[in-house]
C-alpha positions in Angstrom: 34.6 -3.3 -0.1 31.5 -1.6 -1.5 32.9 -1.7 -5.0 33.5 -5.4 -4.7 29.9 -6.0 -3.6 28.5 -3.8 -6.4 30.6 -5.7 -9.0 29.2 -9.0 -7.8 25.7 -7.7 -7.9 26.4 -6.3 -11.4 27.7 -9.7 -12.6 24.5 -11.4 -11.3 22.2 -8.9 -12.9 24.1 -9.1 -16.2 24.0 -12.9 -16.1 20.2 -12.8 -15.8 19.8 -10.1 -18.5 22.2 -12.0 -20.9 20.3 -15.2 -20.4 17.0 -13.4 -20.9 18.1 -11.6 -24.1 20.1 -14.4 -25.6 23.5 -12.6 -25.4 26.9 -14.3 -24.7 26.9 -15.0 -21.0 30.6 -15.2 -20.2 31.4 -11.9 -21.8 28.7 -9.9 -20.0 29.4 -11.5 -16.6 33.1 -10.6 -17.0 32.0 -7.0 -17.9 29.8 -6.9 -14.8 32.7 -8.0 -12.6 35.0 -5.3 -14.1 32.6 -2.4 -14.4 29.9 -3.2 -11.9 26.3 -2.1 -12.6 27.6 0.4 -15.2 27.9 -2.5 -17.6 24.2 -3.0 -17.7 23.9 0.2 -19.8 26.5 -1.3 -22.2 24.5 -4.5 -22.5 21.3 -2.5 -23.2 23.0 -0.4 -25.9 24.7 -3.5 -27.5 21.4 -5.4 -27.5 19.5 -2.4 -29.1 22.2 -2.0 -31.8 22.0 -5.7 -32.7 18.2 -5.6 -32.7 18.2 -2.5 -35.0 20.7 -4.1 -37.3 18.6 -7.2 -37.6 15.4 -5.2 -38.2 17.0 -3.1 -40.9 18.5 -6.1 -42.8 15.1 -7.9 -42.5 13.2 -5.1 -44.3 15.9 -3.9 -46.7 14.7 -4.0 -50.4 17.0 -3.5 -53.3 15.5 -1.6 -56.3 17.0 -1.9 -59.7 
């Protein structure tokens, strides 16, 4: 019963975070339902990797 409530809480928290960060909502809500609050760490890592990939490609210069 506790795991079910934690999963619902995780889904709600991930919905809010996904909307705030502009991530795909359905994917992260489903992850929240399956993993509970542990999926929040996955969202943070995924967002950080996407942000770093964007920053690196934005400042990449090719020298000849």
